[in-house]
N, C-alpha and C positions, 0 to 999 in steps of 0.2 A: 457843845460844839467838840467834833474833834478837836486833840492835839497837834496835829499834823494841819488842821486850817491855820492861815496867817492871821496874825493880826488884824489886819485893815478886812479882810473878810468876815473875821468875825465883828467888828465893829458894823458891816452892813446888816449882815443878819442882828445882829440884838437891835438895831434901828429898824429894821425892816418890822421885828416882832412888838417893839414898842408902837408900830404906830399902824401895826397889822394889815402891811402892804408885802405884793411881794416884792423879795429884794433888788429884780433887776428895773422895777420902776421907781428906784430910789432916784430923781433929780435934785439938784447937779448931781452927777456920780461922784463917793469920795473924794478918788484925787485930785477933783476941781475944787477941792475944802482945802485939804491936807496933804501933805507928802505922805501917801502910803507905801512906800518903798521907806520912808524913814519910818514908819512904826513900827515894819517887821523886821527891822533890823533892832531898833532898840527893844522890842519886844518877840525874841525868835518864839518859835517851835513850842509848842509845850511849857512854855513862860518860864524855861530853864535857861542859865545863862551863866559861865563862871564870873566874871565880874562881879565885884562885892557893893560897885556905885547901888545906889537907891536910885531908885526915879518914879516918875509918874508923868503923864499928859492929861490934860484935860482941854476939848475942845467943844466948840459950838457946832452943830449940823445938822440942820434943816427944824432947827428950834430945841432942839434934842442936846442936853450936856451929856459928851462923851466923857468920860473918865477913864484911864487905863492906870491901873496900879504896878506898882514894883513886880508885882509876880506877874502881872499879864492878863488880869482880872480884866471883863469891859462892862462898866456899868451906864447904862442910857435912862437918862431925868428928863422928862419933859420938862422945859422952863418953867412951868406952871405946878407943875404935879408932884407929888411927894414919893409918888414911888414910882418905880422904872424896872426894867430888866436887865440883869445882868447873868453875866456868863465866866464862867472858868474855866481855862487848862484842865483836862484832862489830868488826875494827878498818878 
């Protein structure tokens, strides 16, 4: 995904890819489950941040475990699956 895409949108696209559906079809919308603006602030565009704080976020969305690491990488795993979709910011 392009590094200009906010983290919240990368989550939406990664979950849609995991479920093989159009991102616009995801219900409930991501912002009904998690504060999408906060995700975008915690993990700024491109995964770059001047802060030295390590951070990660995990939450469940539509039965998928969503993990965002301190570099802004988004991993999506179905609750019962061993593999999933991973997106990383462009380097």
